[in-house]
N, C-alpha and C positions, 0 to 999 in steps of 0.2 A: 503494499500500499503506500503509499506515495508521501502520503501527507501524516503527519505525527498523531496519533490521538491525542485530543484534550481532553483529559479527563478531569472530574470533580474531585475524586477522592485524594489526585496530586493538587488541587489547587489550595493556596494560602487565602484562607476566606474566614476568618476571624469571627466567629459570631457573638454580639455583644444584646442580648435584652435589657430595654431599658425600662424598669417598671412603669406601667401605666400609672400607679399611685406616688410615684417617685416626688420627692416634695425639693423642686427647685426653686430658686431664687428668682425672682422678677429680673434680676442683669443677668441672669443663664441660663432664660428662657431657649429651651430649643424648636427651632423651624420644625416643621416635618420632612422638610428634607435632610437634615442634619441628622434626624432622629431614623430616617432610615436606611439613611448611607452609612453612620456607623453600626447601628442595629445588623444591617447586612454585610459586612465584612466590607466595605466600598472603600472608606477612609478611618482612618483612625486618631481621635483626638492627641496630640502630640505638648500641646501647654495650651495658653491662652490665645485664642485665634490663631492656630497653625496645626495643621491637621499631617498626616502621614497618609499619601494615596498607597492603596493599595493594587494587587493585579487587575479585579476589575475595573477599579476606577482608571488606572492609566491605559486599560483597551478602552474606554470610553474616550479619554483626554487622546490618544492618539488617533482613535476616528475623526475628530474635532480637529486634529493637527491638519490631519490630510485631508479634508475639508476644506481650510484655511489655505495649505498652501498650494494647492490647486487653484481656486481662486484669486489669490493673491497675484500667479503667475499671467492671469488672464491680463491685467494691468502692468504686467511688466515690469513689477515688483521681488526684489532680490533680497534675500536672505542674509541675516549676519547675526551676531552675535554681542552685545556689548557686555563690558565687566559689572556686576552687580554694584560692585563699591565705584562710587562718583567724588571726583577730585571738588572738593568744596568752592572751589574756585572760579569753577564754572557756574556755579550758583549765585557765587558771591554778585558775579559779574552780569547774571542775568536780572539778579535783585530777588530771586526767591530764597537765599539762603535765610535770610529775615522776615521775610513775609508767610513762607508756608507753612509757616506752625509748628506748635508741638509735634503732630502728624512724623517729624523727621528723624528718622535714627540716625542720627549725628555720631561719630566716631573720632577718637585721633589715633594714630601708629606710633612706633614706639620714639618717632622723631618729632613728635607733637604736631603732625602735618592733620589738617582735616578734613572728614572724608563723609559721605552718609550709602549708605543703603537706600536704592536710589527707587522712589515709586513710582518713577517715569524718567525718560530720557530724553526729553529735549535737549536740555544742556549738553549730554554726553554726545549726541550727534552732531547738535549744531558745533560741537568742539572737534568731531571728527572733520565734518567737511571745511572747517575754519583751518584745519591743519594743511588742506591740499589747496587752500584758495590760492589767488582768485582761480574759479572752475569755468574753462570756458563755455560759451552760451552753446555752442555744439554736443556739450555734454549733457544737456537739459532736457528733458525733467531727471530728475534722480528721487529714486522712490528706495527706499530701504526699510525691510522691517525682520522682527525679532522676536520670539516667543520666548519668554525669559522670566524669572521669578521676579516680583515687585514684593516693598517693604514698606508697611503705614504703620505707626503707632497709634491703632485707633483709640481711642479714648474709652469707646466700650465697646469690645468686641462682642458681637452677640450673631446668632443665627448661621451659624457652623460657618460653610466657606462662603455665605452670602454678605459677611461683611467679619473679615480675618485680617491678623497680621503680616501674612504671608500669601501673597496669591500668584498665579500665573496668570501673564496678559501677554495678547498681541499687542504691540504698536508699531505701525508704520510711521514714517517720519518722509515726506515728498519737498524736493526745492522745486521752484519754477522762476524763470526772469521776472516775470511779471504777475502783478495781483491777477489779473483776468485769466493767466494760464494758470494761476493756483488755484483758481475757483471754477477750472473748467474743471481740473485734475479731481477738484473736492467734488463735484456731481459726478466723476466717474467712479472714482472710491465709494459715495458712497451708493450708488448702484451698484455694485461689486459686496457691498453692504447687506444689503437688500438679497442678492442673491445666495449667501453667505448662509443667510437666516431662513430663508426658503427652503435652503437644502437639509438644515439642522428640523424643520419642519414642526417648530412650538410655533404659536402664533404670536404676533410679535406687532409694536408702534414703535413708529418714529416720531419724536418730537421735538419741537424748536427750544434750545436748550441756552443755560446762562454760560458767558465763556469763563466765569471766575478766574482762579489765580492762574488759569493755563493763559489769559488773553487772546487776545484776537479778533478778528471781526465778524465769525460767522461758526454755529455750533450745532447740533443735533444731537439726541439721545435715542438709542434704541433700548425697548424695557418690553419685558414679558410682563404681561397684564396680572397681578397677584392681590390678594387681599394684605398678606406680609408685610408688600412693598412699601421701602423706607421714602420713595419719591410720591407725590401728591404732583398726581397730571393733570390738564382741562383738554375738555373734548369739547368742541363746536359741534353742535346738535343739526345744523344743519349742512355745512360742509363738510364735518369730521378733521376740520384743524386742531391741531394738537402741540399744547408746549406744558413744558416742567412750570408747575404753580409760582415757583421762586421767579420766573423771567414774564409771566403774564398779570400787570399790571394795569391793563386796559380794562372797562368793561363791556366792552364789546371786544366779537372775535376780529384781529386785525385782516382778517383774510374775506370774510364775505361781510363783519360787522351785523354778525347773527348777538341776540343779548343772551339766547340761552347755551348755558356750559355744563357739563356733567363733566365728574370731579371721577377719577379711577385711583388706584395706587399702581406702584410699578418697581418690577425690580431691572434696576439697569444694568444691561449686558453690554454695552457698547458704546461710546462716545465718540465724534470727530469734531474735529476744531480747522480754520481758516486760522491760522496764526500771524500771517505778514512775515516783518520784519523783528518781531516781538521777541525772537532769540538771535537771528542772525545779524542783527546788526550789531548790539553790544558783543557779540563771542566774534564775531569779522568773519561771519561766512558768506563770501560774495563769492560774484560770477564778473565774468569781462565779459559785457556785450559786443555787440558787432561793429559799433561806434570807439570800443576800444576804451570804455568808462567802466572802471570798478563799482559796482549795485551790492546792496545787499539782498540776499538771495529771501523769495517768499516762499514761507514753511507750512506744511497741515502738518496735523498731528490725529491719527485715527487709532482708537484703543479699543480690544473687544477683552471683555474679562475671560479667561479659557475658564477656569476652575467655576466662575460665578456662574458661566453658562450651564455646565455640568446641573451645578447645584439648582438653579433656577429651573432647569427644566425638569428637575423633579420635583420642584415644590410645584410648580405648574399644571404639571399631568398627572399627578400622583394622589390617589384617594391615601387614606389613614394607612392604611398596613400593608402597603405594596408598592412597590417602586414600579413606576412608568416610564421606562425610558423611551425616546422619541427613535424610532426603529435605526435613523442616521448613525445613531446614538452609546444602541446597546451592546454590553461589551461581548455579547455572541447573542444572536439571533433565534438560534435555535438550541434548546437542551433537549437532547434524548434520555429517557430514562429507561434502564434495563429492567429485566423480570427481577421479584425480590430471591435472593437467595432460599432455595428448598422450595420453591414454590414448581406447580406443576407446568407454570409456563416458562422453565427457566431453561426449557430446553433451547428455548426460541432466542435467548440470549446472541446469539450471533447475529440476528436480525440486524441488532440496533449496530453493530459494526457495517455490517453492508449496506444500510440506511444513511450511516454516516457516510462512507465512500462514495454512494449517488448522488450522494445532495452536494457533496465536496466538489463534485463538476460542474454545478449551476455556478455561476461566474462572480456572482455576487453574495453564495454565501461559501464562497472556499475561504478555509482559515475562521468560520464564525460560527465554527456549532462546537458543544460540548458535550459530552456525555456524561450522564450521573450513573457511573457503575458501582454506587454503592449499596450493592445489592443487602448486605445487613437491614438495610432499612426498607420502613416498606412505600411503598410506592406513591400511597396519599401524602406520606410525610414529605415526600423527594417531589412530589408535586406543589406542594405547599410553599415549600422551600424556592423552586425555582421561580413560581408567581412572586413572593415575596424580593426574590433577587434581581426581577424585571425583565428577565427574559421574554421578547416578545412571544415566542412561540416554542409548547412544550409537546413532544413525542412521546405517548408511551407505549412500549412494548408490553401489553395486559393481556389479557384470558384469551381475546380473538385474535391473540397473536400465534397460537397454534392451530388455527382453523389450514385446512388445504391451501384457501388461498388467504396468506396470514392477512389479517388488518391490524394497522396501526390508528390509537386513539392521538387525534391532531389538535391541540389546545390553542385558538388563537385568543390569546388573555385580554387585548386590545379592545376586542369585537365581543368580549364571554362569547365567542363559538366555537362549538365539539363536534368533532366529527369523525367517521371510521372512514379508512381511506386503506386499500390495498397499496403495493409499491409504486404501482404504475400512478396510480392515484394521485399520491404525496406527492410523487415529482412534478405532476404536472399544477398541482397546486403550490407548489411553493413555487415554479417558474414563473406562474401567474400573481402571484402573491411580489415576486420578484420585480415583475414587471409592473404591476399597482404601485410597488413602496416607491418606486423612483417617478413622483407625479409628473405632470408637467411642467410645473414650476422648476423643478429640481431638475429633470433632464436639461431642460433649457438652460437653466445657470451653470450647470458642469459643461455641458457642450459646446457655449458659445464663445 
């Protein structure tokens, strides 16, 4: 068999049940996503606002990273990796060393030199471009992104990975020769962000936002709507225009002048900015134009909260007691459950591995199947664990597997659908599911 069989018996997945009557302090309240991710061995709390991401969580994160990488390539963005620790002098030059507040992790090395653990990298990337400035106008635009850990000394870390001290972020930085060119880049990247969220498959909204300490002239946020969300969003009932309430100071909609607005809570999962020369000018990131003149570059900054997207997706989609991943991010799409040891169906155990082999021939499922081979456990208990872990599809090798034409029990968790199918029908079912799973928006986003 060309594939190494993924088995649950060998999976590092430490389960932890949080008692329903646990006495939780108000400042330590668990979000549903935190409860589910910890209980089901997706993450483990390592300290206040810090989490260890375990194998299933890493698989989901890898899937998200592949989506982002593929779509960043469509806008000719190149991947880099900047140091986590940034020289304080860059932040002093930009002015943020003193204005960013107590959320900065500041530190000194043995030579008494100041650094910080970066919450974001505008200064660092501007410093990189400054080191090769002036850049020829022939080299523009420049689009560089990374996926790396960021740090923020949150006053009140809570809700798991929705508000932590360490988090994984995708940050793209763009450099153009004019503000109009930067705004064109902004429109192009925002379209790509739309595609990323279309592929992820969780309903989202895009709203006008405040530039805050980042500065710049234009800003939007991407949110998953959820009651636990800490951002209050305003939507016009007439034209659906949306804005973060902190920027919404008018009594009427700025788009259509409508007067009826609806408030919703959102979890911010992405933020985009046109920065202009806010960082390039003080840090001397410049280009040489066709006229030979040296001018500050026009910057854009585009963030995606990678770990927050995972938690927010679970927060948005899941009931209280079971994880619901969007199929695009599920650590494994299919879990096959073998017969219980000592049962009359045990003779059909090899059907699990035959099915595993056949399903791996479907491109979208290759490497995306796990076998629950823990035969000492009842099928019922293993089905319950599979549902709680969030596998979208569970296949049981049960009592009908000993028929002359063996039948497999297919459980489509999200649709609450249960079917008994033979091998040929199972393969047809998953080929169809695979086609449906990549909906029109997803297909267009990944192929355009």
